[in-house]
VEXKOL-402072 format. One record per atom (N, C-alpha, C): x, y, z. Coordinates in steps of 0.1 Angstrom, whole numbers, padded with zeros to 4 digits, always signed. Layout:
XYZ;...
This chain:
+0131-0190-0044;+0134-0185-0057;+0135-0170-0054;+0150-0167-0057;+0153-0154-0061;+0150-0147-0071;+0144-0131-0071;+0140-0125-0078;+0145-0111-0078;+0148-0106-0090;+0153-0093-0091;+0147-0084-0101;+0148-0068-0096;+0137-0061-0104;+0145-0047-0110;+0138-0051-0124;+0146-0036-0129;+0135-0027-0135;+0135-0016-0133;+0124-0007-0136;+0132+0004-0147;+0123+0004-0158;+0133+0009-0173;+0122+0026-0178;+0133+0035-0180;+0129+0050-0179;+0136+0058-0176;+0140+0066-0185;+0148+0076-0182;+0142+0087-0169;+0126+0086-0177;+0120+0096-0170;+0120+0093-0153;+0122+0080-0148;+0122+0078-0136;+0134+0080-0129;+0149+0084-0136;+0160+0086-0134;+0158+0103-0128;+0153+0106-0137;+0153+0124-0138;+0141+0130-0127;+0134+0117-0119;+0125+0121-0109;+0114+0124-0117;+0109+0124-0129;+0098+0131-0135;+0085+0124-0130;+0085+0110-0125;+0079+0102-0123;+0084+0091-0107;+0073+0089-0100;+0078+0087-0092;+0073+0068-0090;+0083+0061-0088;+0084+0046-0091;+0076+0039-0078;+0060+0041-0079;+0054+0031-0072;+0050+0020-0076;+0055+0015-0088;+0057+0003-0092;+0064-0006-0081;+0074+0001-0081;+0084-0008-0070;+0083-0012-0058;+0073-0005-0052;+0067-0007-0040;+0055-0019-0044;+0046-0020-0050;+0039-0024-0053;+0038-0044-0056;+0054-0045-0064;+0056-0055-0068;+0065-0059-0056;+0072-0052-0050;+0083-0058-0034;+0070-0060-0025;+0056-0059-0024;+0050-0064-0015;+0042-0074-0021;+0039-0078-0035;+0035-0088-0038;+0045-0101-0040;+0056-0097-0042;+0069-0111-0042;+0069-0112-0027;+0069-0104-0017;+0073-0107-0004;+0059-0115-0002;+0046-0112-0002;+0037-0120+0000;+0035-0135-0006;+0045-0134-0017;+0042-0148-0024;+0056-0156-0018;+0063-0152-0010;+0074-0157-0003;+0086-0159-0009;+0087-0149-0021;+0098-0149-0029;+0110-0136-0025;+0123-0141-0026;+0132-0135-0023;+0134-0123-0032;+0136-0112-0027;+0141-0097-0040;+0155-0092-0030;+0165-0095-0038;+0176-0089-0034;+0181-0075-0039;+0181-0077-0052;+0182-0064-0059;+0168-0056-0063;+0171-0043-0068;+0163-0036-0076;+0170-0027-0082;+0168-0022-0095;+0177-0012-0104;+0168-0006-0109;+0174+0007-0114;+0164+0014-0120;+0172+0021-0131;+0172+0020-0146;+0179+0018-0159;+0172+0030-0170;+0179+0040-0174;+0173+0047-0185;+0173+0041-0196;+0169+0048-0210;+0163+0044-0219;+0175+0043-0229;+0188+0032-0226;+0199+0035-0231;+0200+0017-0235;+0205+0016-0247;+0209+0003-0250;+0217-0006-0244;+0231-0001-0243;+0242-0005-0235;+0241-0008-0224;+0234+0006-0214;+0233+0002-0198;+0221-0009-0197;+0211-0011-0207;+0199-0017-0201;+0207-0032-0205;+0215-0034-0215;+0222-0052-0217;+0228-0051-0209;+0235-0045-0204;+0246-0048-0190;+0237-0048-0177;+0223-0042-0174;+0218-0047-0163;+0211-0059-0163;+0208-0063-0176;+0199-0072-0178;+0207-0086-0176;+0218-0083-0181;+0227-0094-0181;+0233-0100-0167;+0234-0087-0161;+0238-0091-0146;+0227-0098-0137;+0217-0089-0139;+0204-0095-0132;+0199-0111-0135;+0201-0115-0148;+0200-0131-0151;+0211-0138-0144;+0222-0132-0144;+0231-0140-0139;+0233-0145-0123;+0227-0137-0115;+0228-0136-0104;+0212-0143-0094;+0199-0140-0104;+0189-0141-0100;+0184-0153-0110;+0171-0161-0101;+0166-0171-0108;+0155-0166-0117;+0149-0152-0114;+0138-0146-0122;+0141-0130-0121;+0137-0124-0131;+0141-0109-0132;+0125-0106-0138;+0121-0096-0131;+0108-0085-0135;+0113-0072-0138;+0112-0072-0154;+0112-0062-0158;+0102-0050-0161;+0102-0037-0157;+0088-0027-0154;+0092-0017-0167;+0084-0014-0179;+0086-0006-0185;+0093-0010-0198;+0090+0004-0207;+0100+0003-0222;+0093-0011-0231;+0081-0014-0229;+0073-0021-0240;+0062-0015-0250;+0066-0002-0250;+0056+0007-0260;+0058+0008-0273;+0053+0015-0282;+0058+0017-0295;+0067+0025-0300;+0074+0031-0294;+0084+0042-0296;+0099+0037-0296;+0106+0043-0299;+0124+0038-0307;+0127+0034-0291;+0125+0041-0282;+0131+0042-0269;+0128+0032-0261;+0117+0024-0268;+0109+0012-0260;+0120+0001-0261;+0129-0001-0258;+0141-0013-0261;+0137-0024-0250;+0127-0027-0240;+0130-0037-0228;+0131-0050-0241;+0120-0052-0246;+0119-0065-0251;+0127-0069-0262;+0134-0059-0269;+0142-0066-0276;+0156-0067-0270;+0161-0059-0262;+0173-0061-0255;+0172-0074-0245;+0160-0077-0242;+0158-0090-0232;+0162-0099-0238;+0157-0100-0251;+0153-0112-0262;+0167-0117-0267;+0177-0102-0268;+0189-0105-0273;+0198-0110-0262;+0199-0108-0253;+0203-0115-0239;+0203-0125-0237;+0192-0132-0237;+0188-0146-0233;+0187-0156-0249;+0189-0149-0259;+0191-0155-0274;+0176-0163-0275;+0168-0154-0274;+0158-0156-0280;+0148-0149-0291;+0144-0154-0305;+0143-0147-0316;+0130-0144-0313;+0125-0127-0319;+0114-0122-0318;+0105-0127-0332;+0090-0130-0332;+0086-0129-0343;+0071-0122-0342;+0067-0119-0352;+0052-0114-0351;+0043-0123-0350;+0035-0121-0339;+0021-0128-0336;+0008-0120-0340;+0001-0127-0348;-0013-0126-0356;-0022-0122-0345;-0023-0130-0335;-0035-0128-0326;-0032-0117-0319;-0017-0112-0315;-0015-0103-0307;-0017-0092-0315;-0013-0091-0331;-0018-0079-0338;-0032-0075-0339;-0041-0087-0342;-0052-0083-0342;-0058-0077-0329;-0054-0081-0318;-0059-0077-0305;-0052-0060-0304;-0043-0059-0310;-0037-0044-0310;-0048-0034-0317;-0050-0042-0330;-0058-0034-0340;-0072-0031-0334;-0079-0043-0327;-0093-0039-0324;-0090-0033-0310;-0079-0030-0300;-0079-0020-0292;-0078-0006-0293;-0068-0004-0305;-0067+0012-0310;-0080+0016-0315;-0086+0004-0322;-0102+0009-0327;-0108+0013-0320;-0111+0005-0310;-0118+0006-0296;-0121+0023-0290;-0106+0028-0288;-0104+0040-0281;-0102+0050-0291;-0107+0049-0303;-0104+0058-0313;-0097+0063-0321;-0084+0056-0319;-0073+0059-0325;-0070+0053-0341;-0059+0058-0343;-0054+0054-0358;-0043+0043-0357;-0043+0035-0362;-0032+0028-0362;-0017+0031-0370;-0005+0031-0364;+0006+0036-0373;+0017+0025-0372;+0025+0024-0379;+0031+0014-0378;+0042+0010-0366;+0043+0023-0362;+0054+0017-0344;+0043+0010-0341;+0029+0010-0337;+0027+0002-0330;+0024-0014-0330;+0027-0016-0347;+0029-0031-0350;+0041-0036-0341;+0052-0029-0335;+0063-0034-0328;+0055-0040-0318;+0047-0038-0312;+0042-0046-0300;+0035-0060-0302;+0036-0063-0313;+0031-0075-0318;+0042-0084-0319;+0055-0081-0316;+0066-0092-0315;+0064-0097-0303;+0070-0111-0306;+0069-0117-0293;+0079-0126-0295;+0083-0136-0282;+0093-0144-0283;+0089-0156-0293;+0098-0166-0303;+0090-0174-0309;+0086-0185-0302;+0074-0189-0304;+0072-0200-0298;+0061-0196-0284;+0061-0187-0282;+0054-0180-0270;+0036-0183-0272;+0032-0185-0263;+0016-0192-0260;+0012-0181-0251;-0002-0176-0255;-0010-0170-0247;-0011-0175-0233;-0011-0168-0221;-0012-0171-0209;-0025-0171-0200;-0032-0181-0198;-0047-0179-0193;-0049-0181-0177;-0037-0182-0173;-0038-0184-0160;-0035-0203-0155;-0035-0210-0166;-0037-0223-0164;-0027-0229-0171;-0018-0226-0175;-0011-0228-0183;+0002-0235-0173;+0010-0245-0184;+0019-0254-0175;+0031-0252-0171;+0030-0243-0166;+0041-0234-0158;+0055-0241-0156;+0055-0254-0153;+0064-0261-0148;+0074-0264-0161;+0067-0266-0170;+0078-0266-0184;+0080-0252-0190;+0094-0255-0194;+0103-0242-0197;+0094-0237-0210;+0087-0226-0210;+0083-0221-0225;+0084-0205-0224;+0080-0198-0230;+0077-0185-0234;+0061-0182-0234;+0054-0173-0224;+0044-0166-0225;+0037-0154-0229;+0027-0152-0234;+0021-0140-0238;+0008-0136-0229;+0012-0126-0219;+0003-0120-0211;-0007-0109-0216;-0021-0112-0214;-0026-0103-0223;-0030-0091-0213;-0030-0079-0221;-0031-0065-0216;-0046-0061-0219;-0058-0057-0205;-0068-0053-0211;-0070-0043-0211;-0061-0034-0207;-0058-0017-0203;-0050-0010-0211;-0045-0015-0220;-0033-0008-0228;-0031-0018-0239;-0022-0011-0250;-0017-0020-0262;-0004-0030-0262;+0002-0028-0251;+0014-0038-0249;+0011-0049-0243;+0011-0062-0247;+0013-0075-0240;+0023-0076-0232;+0019-0080-0219;+0036-0085-0210;+0039-0097-0218;+0049-0104-0215;+0055-0113-0218;+0066-0121-0208;+0068-0134-0207;+0076-0142-0202;+0083-0151-0210;+0098-0148-0205;+0107-0155-0212;+0113-0163-0205;+0116-0178-0210;+0122-0187-0201;+0131-0195-0210;+0145-0196-0201;+0155-0204-0210;+0169-0204-0196;+0172-0218-0200;+0181-0221-0192;+0179-0223-0179;+0169-0222-0174;+0164-0224-0159;+0161-0210-0154;+0164-0201-0163;+0162-0183-0161;+0149-0180-0166;+0141-0171-0158;+0129-0165-0169;+0131-0150-0160;+0125-0142-0177;+0123-0127-0175;+0107-0126-0175;+0101-0117-0168;+0087-0110-0169;+0085-0099-0172;+0083-0094-0183;+0083-0082-0192;+0068-0077-0189;+0066-0063-0182;+0054-0058-0178;+0054-0046-0180;+0042-0037-0184;+0042-0023-0191;+0045-0014-0178;+0049-0005-0183;+0053+0007-0172;+0038+0014-0165;+0032+0016-0172;+0017+0022-0166;+0013+0016-0156;+0010+0019-0143;+0007+0012-0133;-0009+0008-0135;-0013+0015-0140;-0032+0010-0143;-0029-0002-0152;-0019-0005-0161;-0019-0016-0170;-0012-0026-0163;-0002-0021-0155;+0006-0032-0147;+0003-0041-0137;-0006-0032-0129;-0010-0040-0115;-0022-0050-0121;-0033-0045-0128;-0041-0061-0133;-0035-0068-0140;-0021-0067-0150;-0014-0081-0153;-0009-0086-0143;-0003-0081-0135;+0006-0088-0126;-0005-0097-0116;-0017-0090-0115;-0026-0100-0105;-0033-0110-0113;-0038-0106-0126;-0044-0119-0131;-0035-0127-0139;-0024-0124-0141;-0015-0133-0148;+0000-0137-0144;+0005-0129-0138;+0022-0131-0133;+0017-0139-0117;+0011-0132-0108;+0009-0140-0097;+0005-0154-0099;-0005-0158-0106;-0007-0174-0111;+0002-0183-0117;+0008-0173-0126;+0021-0179-0132;+0032-0184-0121;+0032-0176-0111;+0042-0177-0099;+0039-0185-0090;+0029-0185-0086;+0026-0198-0079;+0028-0212-0086;+0025-0213-0100;+0024-0225-0108;+0039-0227-0106;+0048-0217-0107;+0062-0222-0105;+0068-0229-0096;+0061-0224-0082;+0062-0227-0070;+0059-0241-0066;+0048-0247-0075;+0041-0258-0072;+0033-0259-0059;+0032-0248-0050;+0026-0248-0039;+0013-0236-0040;+0006-0237-0033;-0002-0225-0027;-0001-0221-0020;+0003-0204-0022;+0006-0195-0010;-0008-0192-0001;-0009-0193+0010;-0020-0182+0015;-0011-0175+0027;-0019-0162+0027;-0015-0151+0036;-0023-0144+0041;-0021-0141+0053;-0026-0131+0062;-0022-0117+0066;-0028-0109+0067;-0020-0093+0071;-0025-0089+0083;-0017-0089+0093;-0019-0083+0109;-0017-0070+0107;-0027-0062+0108;-0024-0047+0108;-0022-0044+0122;-0013-0032+0122;-0011-0032+0137;-0008-0015+0137;-0015-0008+0148;-0016+0009+0147;-0010+0013+0162;-0003+0027+0163;+0001+0026+0175;+0013+0024+0181;+0020+0015+0172;+0035+0008+0179;+0043+0011+0165;+0056+0021+0171;+0065+0018+0160;+0072+0007+0152;+0072+0011+0139;+0082+0000+0133;+0095-0007+0141;+0100-0001+0150;+0115-0003+0158;+0110-0016+0167;+0099-0010+0174;+0091-0019+0185;+0086-0029+0178;+0079-0028+0168;+0071-0042+0162;+0082-0052+0159;+0092-0047+0153;+0101-0057+0148;+0111-0065+0161;+0112-0056+0169;+0117-0065+0182;+0108-0071+0191;+0094-0073+0188;+0086-0082+0197;+0082-0092+0185;+0085-0091+0174;+0086-0103+0165;+0096-0113+0160;+0109-0103+0167;+0119-0108+0161;+0125-0122+0163;+0119-0131+0173;+0122-0144+0176;+0112-0151+0166;+0105-0147+0166;+0092-0156+0152;+0103-0155+0140;+0106-0142+0137;+0113-0143+0123;+0125-0152+0124;+0132-0150+0136;+0144-0161+0134;+0140-0173+0133;+0129-0178+0138;+0127-0193+0139;+0118-0195+0126;+0115-0184+0116;+0106-0190+0108;+0112-0200+0097;+0103-0211+0094;+0106-0217+0081;+0092-0214+0073;+0080-0217+0078;+0069-0219+0073;+0059-0221+0081;+0052-0208+0083;+0049-0197+0074;+0062-0188+0080;+0058-0177+0068;+0071-0168+0068;+0066-0156+0074;+0071-0145+0078;+0068-0133+0087;+0079-0122+0079;+0068-0110+0076;+0073-0098+0072;+0070-0085+0076;+0075-0077+0084;+0070-0064+0084;+0073-0050+0077;+0060-0042+0076;+0063-0032+0066;+0057-0022+0072;+0065-0009+0071;+0059+0006+0079;+0050+0011+0072;+0042+0017+0077;+0030+0025+0072;+0028+0039+0082;+0021+0047+0074;+0018+0060+0083;+0013+0055+0097;+0019+0055+0108;+0017+0055+0122;+0012+0037+0125;+0015+0032+0115;+0010+0016+0113;+0020+0007+0108;+0022-0007+0112;+0032-0017+0109;+0020-0026+0104;+0023-0030+0092;+0018-0041+0088;+0024-0053+0087;+0022-0068+0094;+0029-0079+0093;+0022-0089+0087;+0028-0094+0073;+0025-0105+0067;+0030-0119+0070;+0019-0127+0067;+0022-0138+0076;+0016-0148+0062;+0027-0154+0056;+0028-0163+0044;+0027-0177+0043;+0020-0186+0042;+0024-0200+0044;+0024-0210+0029;+0032-0216+0027;+0031-0226+0015;+0028-0239+0017;+0016-0245+0012;+0009-0256+0016;+0002-0261+0001;+0001-0273+0000;-0005-0279-0009;-0018-0276-0016;-0025-0272-0006;-0039-0265-0009;-0043-0250+0006;-0053-0247-0001;-0055-0234+0006;-0063-0237+0022;-0066-0246+0024;-0072-0255+0033;-0057-0256+0043;-0049-0262+0040;-0040-0267+0045;-0030-0252+0051;-0028-0241+0042;-0020-0230+0043;-0028-0222+0055;-0042-0221+0056;-0049-0215+0065;-0045-0222+0080;-0046-0235+0078;-0043-0242+0091;-0029-0240+0093;-0018-0238+0085;-0005-0230+0093;-0007-0216+0095;-0014-0212+0092;-0014-0194+0094;-0019-0193+0108;-0029-0198+0111;-0039-0199+0123;-0027-0195+0137;-0020-0205+0143;-0012-0202+0152;-0003-0190+0154;+0000-0189+0142;+0012-0176+0138;+0002-0162+0143;-0007-0161+0135;-0020-0152+0138;-0021-0149+0152;-0025-0162+0156;-0031-0160+0168;-0020-0155+0180;-0005-0159+0175;+0004-0152+0188;+0007-0138+0183;+0003-0137+0173;+0008-0122+0168;-0001-0112+0174;-0019-0120+0176;-0026-0109+0182;-0023-0110+0198;-0020-0121+0205;-0016-0118+0216;-0007-0109+0220;+0004-0108+0211;+0015-0099+0217;+0013-0084+0215;+0005-0083+0207;+0000-0069+0201;-0012-0062+0209;-0021-0075+0213;-0033-0069+0220;-0041-0056+0208;-0047-0047+0216;-0054-0041+0213;-0050-0032+0199;-0036-0034+0198;-0030-0025+0185;-0033-0032+0174;-0036-0044+0172;-0043-0052+0163;-0059-0045+0155;-0056-0039+0149;-0073-0034+0145;-0076-0045+0132;-0069-0052+0124;-0077-0061+0120;-0065-0071+0112;-0074-0084+0107;-0064-0092+0102;-0068-0096+0087;-0075-0085+0081;-0079-0086+0067;-0072-0077+0060;-0067-0079+0048;-0059-0072+0040;-0066-0060+0034;-0082-0060+0032;-0090-0050+0027;-0096-0041+0035;-0090-0046+0050;-0097-0034+0059;-0087-0026+0062;-0090-0011+0062;-0087+0001+0064;-0087+0003+0079;-0081+0012+0085;-0082+0016+0102;-0094+0025+0101;-0100+0031+0091;-0112+0040+0092;-0125+0030+0091;-0123+0017+0081;-0131+0011+0082;-0133+0002+0094;-0124-0001+0102;-0126-0005+0117;-0129+0002+0128;-0127+0017+0123;-0135+0026+0136;-0151+0025+0128;-0154+0027+0117;-0168+0026+0114;-0174+0011+0119;-0168+0003+0117;-0175-0011+0122;-0176-0015+0136;-0168-0008+0146;-0170-0002+0159;-0185+0007+0162;-0182+0015+0155;-0196+0023+0155;-0209+0018+0153;-0208+0010+0137;-0219+0005+0133;-0224-0007+0149;-0212-0014+0153;-0215-0028+0163;-0220-0020+0175;-0219-0007+0178;-0222-0005+0193;-0237+0009+0189;-0238+0010+0178;-0249+0021+0174;-0243+0034+0178;-0232+0038+0177;-0227+0052+0182;-0227+0060+0168;-0232+0075+0171;-0224+0083+0163;-0211+0089+0165;-0207+0096+0155;-0195+0106+0157;-0193+0119+0151;-0181+0124+0158;-0180+0140+0152;-0164+0140+0153;-0161+0147+0140;-0146+0154+0143;-0140+0169+0147;-0136+0171+0152;-0132+0182+0155;-0116+0185+0155;-0114+0192+0141;-0099+0192+0134;-0094+0208+0135;-0079+0210+0138;-0074+0219+0135;-0063+0219+0126;-0048+0212+0130;-0038+0209+0120;-0042+0202+0109;-0049+0194+0113;-0053+0182+0102;-0060+0185+0093;-0071+0196+0094;-0078+0205+0087;-0089+0195+0077;-0091+0187+0085;-0104+0177+0075;-0100+0165+0073;-0085+0161+0074;-0081+0148+0069;-0089+0138+0077;-0090+0139+0091;-0097+0124+0099;-0110+0122+0092;-0120+0135+0092;-0132+0135+0083;-0131+0128+0070;-0121+0133+0063;-0121+0125+0049;-0117+0112+0049;-0110+0107+0057;-0106+0094+0056;-0122+0086+0060;-0126+0094+0069;-0138+0082+0073;-0149+0082+0065;-0151+0093+0056;-0162+0094+0045;-0155+0086+0031;-0142+0077+0033;-0142+0070+0026;-0148+0056+0028;-0153+0055+0036;-0163+0042+0038;-0175+0041+0039;-0182+0034+0026;-0193+0033+0022;-0203+0033+0035;-0214+0039+0036;-0224+0037+0045;-0220+0041+0059;-0211+0053+0058;-0210+0058+0072;-0214+0070+0075;-0224+0074+0065;-0234+0085+0066;-0245+0077+0081;-0246+0069+0084;-0257+0064+0095;-0249+0069+0107;-0232+0073+0107;-0230+0076+0118;-0222+0086+0120;-0217+0092+0107;-0213+0103+0109;-0221+0114+0102;-0223+0125+0105;-0231+0137+0102;-0220+0147+0097;-0216+0149+0108;-0207+0165+0105;-0193+0163+0111;-0185+0172+0107;-0170+0175+0112;-0165+0191+0112;-0160+0193+0122;-0156+0207+0127;-0142+0209+0122;-0138+0220+0112;-0123+0223+0106;-0123+0235+0114;-0116+0237+0129;-0116+0250+0131;-0102+0254+0135;-0096+0259+0127;-0080+0261+0125;-0076+0278+0132;-0086+0285+0134;-0081+0296+0141;-0088+0295+0158;-0080+0304+0167;-0086+0302+0181;-0098+0309+0179;-0105+0316+0174;-0116+0319+0169;-0129+0310+0170;-0126+0304+0157;-0131+0290+0151;-0133+0280+0166;-0123+0280+0171;-0124+0270+0184;-0131+0272+0193;-0131+0288+0196;-0140+0295+0205;-0158+0297+0201;-0159+0300+0190;-0173+0301+0185;-0179+0290+0181;-0173+0279+0174;-0176+0266+0170;-0182+0255+0176;-0167+0254+0185;-0167+0245+0198;-0168+0246+0211;-0168+0258+0214;-0170+0264+0226;-0160+0262+0236;-0143+0261+0230;-0136+0263+0238;-0134+0277+0244;-0130+0274+0259;-0132+0284+0264;-0120+0299+0259;-0120+0308+0262;-0110+0321+0257;-0100+0319+0269;-0104+0317+0280;-0094+0316+0287;-0085+0305+0287;-0089+0290+0283;-0080+0281+0279;-0073+0284+0271;-0074+0288+0258;-0066+0295+0247;-0054+0301+0253;-0061+0314+0260;-0050+0323+0265;-0040+0315+0274;-0045+0307+0287;-0036+0302+0295;-0027+0288+0288;-0036+0283+0278;-0028+0268+0278;-0024+0270+0264;-0030+0277+0254;-0027+0280+0241;-0035+0269+0233;-0033+0270+0222;-0045+0261+0212;-0037+0249+0213;-0023+0248+0213;-0016+0234+0210;-0016+0228+0226;-0027+0221+0231;-0026+0216+0248;-0036+0210+0249;-0034+0198+0261;-0043+0192+0266;-0053+0198+0269;-0057+0207+0275;-0068+0212+0277;-0079+0218+0266;-0070+0222+0254;-0080+0228+0244;-0084+0214+0238;-0074+0204+0236;-0082+0190+0230;-0092+0185+0237;-0092+0187+0249;-0104+0183+0256;-0116+0190+0253;-0113+0203+0254;-0126+0209+0250;-0131+0208+0237;-0119+0210+0229;-0127+0208+0213;-0135+0196+0214;-0130+0183+0218;-0136+0170+0217;-0149+0171+0223;-0150+0177+0236;-0163+0178+0245;-0175+0186+0239;-0166+0199+0231;-0176+0206+0223;-0182+0203+0211;-0173+0194+0203;-0178+0187+0190;-0187+0182+0192;-0190+0171+0206;-0197+0165+0206;-0211+0170+0211;-0212+0181+0220;-0221+0187+0222;-0229+0195+0210;-0221+0198+0203;-0227+0209+0193;-0234+0198+0181;-0235+0188+0178;-0239+0177+0169;-0243+0166+0179;-0247+0169+0192;-0252+0157+0198;-0248+0145+0197;-0237+0139+0194;-0232+0126+0191;-0227+0121+0204;-0224+0107+0199;-0219+0099+0212;-0204+0101+0214;-0195+0104+0205;-0181+0102+0204;-0175+0114+0195;-0167+0122+0198;-0159+0130+0192;-0147+0130+0192;-0136+0130+0185;-0124+0133+0184;-0117+0144+0175;-0107+0149+0189;-0103+0161+0185;-0088+0161+0180;-0084+0170+0172;-0068+0171+0169;-0062+0185+0168;-0055+0188+0176;-0048+0205+0174;-0033+0202+0174;-0023+0210+0171;-0011+0205+0173;-0004+0216+0163;+0008+0215+0159;+0017+0222+0152;+0024+0210+0141;+0021+0215+0126;+0026+0206+0117;+0035+0210+0109;+0041+0223+0111;+0054+0231+0109;+0051+0234+0089;+0060+0237+0087;+0079+0236+0091;+0081+0249+0101;+0070+0259+0102;+0075+0270+0112;+0066+0267+0124;+0067+0277+0137;+0057+0280+0145;+0058+0271+0156;+0069+0265+0156;+0072+0255+0167;+0082+0265+0179;+0082+0261+0191;+0089+0265+0202;+0096+0256+0208;+0103+0262+0219;+0113+0251+0228;+0103+0244+0236;+0094+0249+0242;+0085+0241+0246;+0075+0231+0239;+0067+0242+0229;+0058+0233+0217;+0065+0231+0203;+0074+0221+0200;+0084+0218+0189;+0070+0216+0180;+0076+0213+0169;+0071+0214+0154;+0067+0197+0156;+0057+0194+0150;+0054+0178+0154;+0043+0175+0166;+0042+0183+0177;+0038+0182+0187;+0023+0180+0186;+0019+0174+0187;-0001+0176+0185;-0004+0166+0200;-0017+0171+0198;-0027+0168+0210;-0041+0159+0205;-0045+0150+0210;-0056+0142+0205;-0065+0139+0213;-0076+0145+0214;-0086+0144+0226;-0098+0132+0222;-0104+0126+0229;-0115+0117+0225;-0124+0118+0238;-0142+0122+0231;-0152+0122+0241;-0159+0116+0238;-0161+0105+0246;-0171+0091+0245;-0181+0088+0254;-0196+0097+0253;-0205+0094+0262;-0200+0102+0276;-0193+0112+0277;-0189+0117+0286;-0175+0115+0294;-0168+0106+0289;-0155+0099+0292;-0145+0106+0282;-0133+0110+0292;-0126+0119+0282;-0113+0112+0283;-0105+0115+0271;-0090+0108+0268;-0083+0118+0263;-0072+0121+0265;-0063+0130+0256;-0049+0121+0255;-0042+0124+0244;-0028+0119+0242;-0021+0130+0236;-0008+0128+0241;+0006+0136+0237;+0011+0131+0224;+0014+0138+0212;+0027+0129+0205;+0033+0141+0200;+0043+0137+0195;+0054+0143+0188;+0062+0138+0175;+0054+0140+0166;+0059+0136+0151;+0067+0142+0144;+0075+0135+0138;+0085+0142+0130;+0084+0136+0113;+0088+0148+0106;+0088+0145+0091;+0082+0160+0087;+0078+0159+0072;+0075+0169+0066;+0060+0173+0071;+0054+0185+0067;+0041+0190+0074;+0029+0179+0070;+0027+0174+0056;+0020+0167+0052;+0023+0149+0060;+0034+0148+0060;+0035+0137+0070;+0028+0135+0083;+0033+0149+0090;+0028+0154+0106;+0012+0151+0106;+0008+0158+0096;-0007+0160+0093;-0014+0144+0088;-0007+0135+0078;-0009+0119+0079;-0010+0114+0089;-0001+0117+0103;+0006+0106+0113;-0007+0110+0123;-0007+0127+0121;-0021+0129+0135;-0033+0121+0130;-0037+0122+0119;-0049+0117+0114;-0051+0099+0117;-0043+0094+0113;-0040+0080+0117;-0041+0078+0131;-0036+0088+0138;-0037+0085+0155;-0050+0088+0162;-0053+0099+0153;-0068+0104+0161;-0080+0091+0156;-0080+0085+0144;-0087+0074+0144;-0083+0060+0154;-0073+0059+0153;-0068+0049+0166;-0072+0053+0177;-0073+0068+0184;-0077+0065+0197;-0091+0062+0198;-0097+0069+0188;-0112+0066+0189;-0115+0052+0189;-0109+0044+0181;-0110+0031+0182;-0107+0025+0195;-0096+0025+0202;-0091+0022+0213;-0103+0027+0226;-0106+0038+0225;-0114+0045+0234;-0131+0036+0232;-0130+0035+0223;-0146+0025+0220;-0142+0009+0225;-0131+0007+0227;-0129-0008+0225;-0127-0007+0242;-0121+0002+0249;-0121+0000+0264;-0134+0003+0271;-0142+0013+0264;-0154+0019+0272;-0167+0006+0272;-0166-0003+0261;-0176-0013+0258;-0169-0023+0265;-0157-0025+0273;-0152-0040+0279;-0154-0035+0292;-0156-0027+0295;-0162-0026+0315;-0172-0032+0317;
């Protein structure tokens, strides 16, 4: 099934709002095994919207439209889509009552333009996740977080799914209503696993799975690049979840064999920092961070994990040479001879952080995030990351590219990954 996406709003074209909805919907469609060939952004203009919607319905099985369902005059998505598909709109009493109740609940007054949102396709039915999606009809999708309901319009073998623009409304609506609707249309259960890989570049990861991708039928494989990570989603279509998991198992096993320690989880909800904390807990270790260019980002990610206080009690941010010397015990001679951005400094930072906090493990980060400060010998993006684990030391050199923010994010991920790998190697002996 081919899906096309249209994001509505002049504010998107002007750059006033970042289109995070596109990323979310693309990932969700890929996870469901749907083929997305086109995405468009169109302003709040009747003529251009009609043209984009007509084109999309002509070449795709299904069109997801996001935005333009509100009460103002420039919210035109529903009206234009209904015109293009030849579906009349009528006021729905149940939607009207729900609108009035929501507005009262948040302490606002009803105005005439709010009632515009009670207009729905003629004959549309409320969708509760169990409707007969095999039969062509129109559906009303409940919105528990806003006023505008979502809609599904079906006619002549085509479908348009209309979603609100605010992510806080769109995402819950997609997960609660649209995802079950799409799964019902396929007549199959879609089961997926997410193999998360860290420390392997996107190009190399793609090369390592290219033969699997080329040979794929069911399950299917798709790769996504993240900050210093690659996520590989494996999706199987089967009559039931049990059969789907059976199809996934050999493919996930093969991916884990190919990527080895670079795989830190196969669970979508697990983050890299959660994987690190899990290892700390498993082996009863305490951890410290000693950061320079990342400015506390490694520690910040660790404290995202509930219960981490049992294993992480202190982090050092030593941005200046003096702080590195005073707080972490980095020798002045080391800083003078090798500079702050060096393998030697990273090692002394890690050892000093562990000693200062009497912890089992300390990971250190020192580098140049830019945009200035680089030299021919030490360019912008050069980062050294050290790890001290019960007397064993490891240091890695990286050269990241991108903005200052990106370099710092990459470095924080690499630091967490190095801590994870050092624990795996230490307890494997």
